[in-house]
N, CA and C of each residue as an Amber inpcrd file, in Angstrom:
protein
   243
 128.1680000  94.0740000 102.9290000 128.0010000  92.8340000 102.4280000
 126.4180000  92.6000000 102.0500000 126.1480000  92.4380000 100.7240000
 124.5390000  92.3130000 100.1600000 124.4920000  90.7710000 100.3590000
 123.2020000  90.4540000 100.2890000 122.3430000  89.0850000 100.2750000
 122.2590000  88.6540000  98.9900000 123.2040000  87.7370000  98.2990000
 122.7010000  87.4100000  97.1010000 121.6220000  86.7310000  96.8740000
 120.9150000  85.8830000  97.9060000 119.4030000  85.3910000  97.7400000
 118.6360000  86.2970000  97.9500000 118.7850000  87.5920000  98.5310000
 117.6040000  88.6560000  98.4510000 117.6340000  89.3690000  97.0450000
 118.9330000  89.3830000  96.6310000 119.1260000  90.3970000  95.5090000
 118.1590000  89.5030000  94.2850000 118.6490000  88.2350000  94.2730000
 117.9880000  87.3140000  93.1440000 116.6980000  87.3330000  93.6080000
 116.2410000  86.9890000  94.2480000 114.3790000  87.1900000  94.7450000
 114.0030000  88.6920000  93.9790000 114.9000000  89.4590000  94.4850000
 114.2030000  91.0230000  93.8600000 114.5570000  91.0520000  92.4770000
 115.4850000  90.6810000  92.0020000 115.8040000  90.5550000  90.3040000
 114.4160000  89.5600000  89.8810000 114.0190000  88.6180000  90.3110000
 112.9980000  87.7660000  89.9930000 111.5700000  88.4880000  89.8440000
 111.3700000  88.9550000  91.1920000 110.2360000  89.3890000  91.2000000
 109.9880000  90.8860000  90.5090000 110.9050000  91.4760000  90.1770000
 110.8220000  92.4440000  89.1900000 110.4740000  91.9110000  87.6240000
 111.0560000  90.7260000  87.4170000 110.7740000  90.4400000  86.0350000
 109.3220000  89.6470000  86.0350000 108.9050000  89.1770000  87.0280000
 107.5820000  88.3920000  87.1530000 106.4480000  89.4000000  87.2070000
 106.8280000  90.6760000  88.0070000 105.8630000  91.8090000  87.6690000
 105.6490000  92.5750000  86.5510000 106.9300000  92.6720000  85.8390000
 107.1420000  93.3030000  84.4370000 106.3680000  92.2360000  83.5420000
 106.7390000  91.1210000  83.6600000 105.9730000  90.1670000  82.5760000
 104.3590000  90.3550000  82.5980000 103.8890000  90.3900000  83.8650000
 102.5740000  90.4320000  84.1080000 101.7930000  91.8310000  83.4550000
 103.0010000  92.5720000  83.2010000 102.0910000  94.0840000  82.6180000
 102.6490000  94.1670000  81.2020000 103.2950000  93.2290000  80.6820000
 104.0510000  93.2040000  79.2390000 102.8370000  92.9020000  78.1840000
 102.0640000  92.2130000  78.3520000 101.1000000  91.1500000  77.6200000
 101.7940000  90.5300000  76.6200000 103.4190000  90.2960000  76.8840000
 103.8090000  89.2020000  76.0090000 103.5770000  87.8010000  76.6280000
 103.9540000  86.7460000  75.7930000 103.6410000  85.5130000  76.2860000
 104.9290000  85.3000000  76.9310000 105.1380000  84.0670000  77.8540000
 106.2260000  84.1050000  78.6440000 107.5950000  83.7340000  77.8380000
 107.3190000  83.0450000  76.5930000 108.4100000  82.8850000  75.8030000
 109.0850000  84.0240000  75.1760000 108.1320000  84.8010000  74.7660000
 108.3940000  86.3530000  74.0310000 109.4750000  87.0660000  75.2720000
 108.7660000  87.0860000  76.5150000 109.4870000  87.9100000  77.3460000
 110.7580000  87.5120000  77.9680000 110.7620000  85.9060000  78.0550000
 112.1690000  85.7150000  78.2600000 113.3800000  85.7740000  77.1310000
 112.7480000  85.8700000  75.9480000 113.4070000  86.0810000  74.8220000
 114.3270000  87.6430000  74.6540000 113.1850000  88.3520000  75.0540000
 113.1810000  89.7690000  74.8490000 114.4330000  90.2180000  75.8930000
 114.2740000  89.3340000  76.9880000 115.1460000  89.8420000  78.4220000
 116.3090000  89.0670000  78.6070000 116.5560000  88.1980000  77.7230000
 117.6040000  86.9970000  77.9030000 117.6770000  86.2520000  79.1670000
 116.6680000  85.7440000  79.5000000 116.1150000  85.0180000  80.6060000
 115.9320000  83.5020000  80.2470000 116.3110000  82.5090000  81.2250000
 116.4080000  81.1680000  80.6870000 114.7930000  80.6500000  81.1380000
 113.7140000  80.4310000  80.1090000 112.3320000  80.1640000  80.4780000
 111.9850000  79.3010000  81.8390000 113.0760000  77.9700000  81.8350000
 112.7700000  77.1750000  82.8770000 113.0190000  77.9970000  84.1050000
 113.9960000  78.6930000  84.3610000 114.2870000  79.6930000  85.5390000
 113.1550000  80.6840000  85.8460000 112.8090000  81.1040000  84.5490000
 111.7000000  82.2170000  84.9610000 110.5370000  81.4850000  85.6690000
 110.0030000  80.3710000  84.7360000 109.1320000  79.7400000  85.2580000
 108.8010000  79.1480000  86.7730000 110.0410000  78.5900000  87.3230000
 110.6710000  78.2000000  88.5100000 110.3330000  79.5190000  89.6270000
 110.7200000  80.6160000  89.2330000 110.5650000  81.7680000  90.2160000
 109.3020000  82.2360000  90.1780000 108.6130000  82.5020000  88.8820000
 107.2840000  82.6120000  88.8400000 106.4240000  81.7260000  89.9390000
 106.6060000  80.6730000  89.8830000 105.8430000  79.5280000  90.6040000
 106.3180000  79.8720000  92.1510000 107.4060000  79.9250000  92.0680000
 108.0790000  80.4150000  93.7830000 107.3980000  81.4540000  94.4070000
 107.4210000  82.6800000  93.6540000 106.8940000  83.8430000  94.0630000
 105.6030000  83.8590000  94.1650000 104.5330000  83.1630000  93.3800000
 103.1300000  83.1300000  93.6150000 102.7520000  82.4700000  94.9030000
 103.6560000  81.2570000  95.0210000 103.0360000  80.9110000  96.2190000
 103.4950000  81.3830000  97.6810000 104.7680000  82.0570000  97.5730000
 104.9560000  82.8060000  98.8790000 104.2080000  84.1170000  99.0210000
 103.3560000  84.6950000  97.8600000 102.4340000  85.6570000  97.7110000
 101.4110000  85.0900000  98.4340000 100.8670000  83.9600000  98.1290000
  99.4170000  83.5490000  98.4640000  99.3920000  83.1600000  99.7990000
 100.4120000  83.1250000 100.6180000 100.2560000  82.5190000 101.7540000
  99.7400000  83.9520000 102.5100000  99.1490000  83.6950000 103.7100000
  98.5820000  84.9900000 104.3970000  99.6150000  85.2110000 105.4180000
  99.7200000  86.6730000 105.4030000 100.2760000  87.3270000 106.5580000
 100.0830000  87.9020000 107.9720000 100.7650000  87.9790000 108.5870000
 100.2140000  88.7940000 109.7050000 100.5010000  90.1360000 109.4700000
  99.4080000  91.1070000 109.9240000  99.5490000  92.4260000 109.3560000
  99.1210000  93.2200000 110.5610000  99.9220000  94.0040000 111.2330000
  99.9210000  94.5370000 112.5800000  98.6720000  95.8740000 112.1570000
  97.8660000  95.6820000 113.4410000  96.7260000  96.5450000 112.9910000
  96.9540000  97.6760000 114.3250000  96.3090000  98.9170000 114.1650000
  96.4450000  99.9810000 115.1820000  94.8870000 100.0840000 115.8820000
  94.7480000  99.6210000 116.7740000  93.0970000 100.0730000 117.3840000
  93.4130000 101.0050000 118.0510000  92.3320000 101.8020000 118.0560000
  91.9000000 103.0270000 119.1600000  90.8640000 102.9010000 119.8330000
  90.6630000 103.4020000 120.9450000  89.4170000 103.1220000 121.7670000
  88.3690000 104.3040000 121.4460000  87.1910000 103.7940000 121.2930000
  86.2160000 104.5840000 120.9060000  85.8330000 105.5210000 121.9520000
  85.4030000 106.6400000 121.2660000  85.3580000 107.8380000 122.5730000
  84.0050000 107.6810000 123.3930000  84.1930000 107.9400000 124.8020000
  83.2700000 107.7120000 125.9290000  82.2680000 108.7430000 125.8890000
  81.0060000 108.5420000 125.3800000  80.0710000 109.6540000 125.3210000
  79.0740000 110.0000000 126.5620000  78.8270000 111.1050000 126.7950000
  78.2380000 111.4230000 128.2570000  76.6740000 110.9840000 127.8850000
  76.1010000 110.5230000 129.4350000  74.8380000 110.0740000 129.4040000
  73.9130000 111.1450000 128.7910000  72.8620000 110.7620000 128.1110000
  71.7400000 111.7290000 127.7090000  71.3470000 112.6850000 128.7900000
  71.2110000 113.9480000 128.2140000  70.8880000 115.1160000 129.2650000
  69.0760000 114.7870000 129.1440000  68.3750000 115.0100000 130.2270000
  66.8950000 114.8730000 130.3000000  66.4950000 114.0330000 131.3270000
  65.1350000 113.7180000 131.4150000  64.4370000 113.0570000 132.1970000
  64.5880000 111.5880000 131.7320000  64.6680000 110.6110000 132.4480000
  64.6780000 108.9570000 131.9820000  63.1470000 108.7460000 132.5610000
  62.4390000 108.0570000 131.3330000  61.0850000 107.7100000 131.4670000
  61.3060000 106.0930000 131.8600000  60.7850000 105.7430000 132.8490000
  60.5970000 104.0660000 132.9650000  59.2090000 103.8240000 132.5840000
  59.0410000 102.7620000 132.2250000  57.5860000 102.1030000 131.8280000
  57.0780000 102.6830000 130.3970000  55.5130000 102.5530000 130.4140000
  54.9280000 103.0260000 129.1070000  54.4060000 104.3270000 129.1750000
  54.6880000 105.3980000 128.3910000  54.0170000 106.7280000 128.3640000
  52.4680000 106.7310000 128.1680000  51.9570000 105.7040000 127.7750000
  50.4960000 105.4750000 127.7130000  49.6430000 104.5600000 128.8780000
  48.5870000 105.2160000 129.3430000  48.1210000 104.8350000 130.4780000
  47.3940000 103.5420000 130.3600000
């Protein structure tokens, strides 16, 4: 069984994205796709605000390699007399 709310969101998200690539005015895009202008505007606003909210993104961290100590004598103090 499908989720009608999710299907509706996907439908409108597709149209909002297609509109932004179309180069058409909102009125012309809605006419060409038989969409209600007011509904399109409502979904466009809704999707814009839901996208603008910050999201938690998982980040994979890896430990940096541990380097061996330098080889050679360790000089303490100044090399000049």
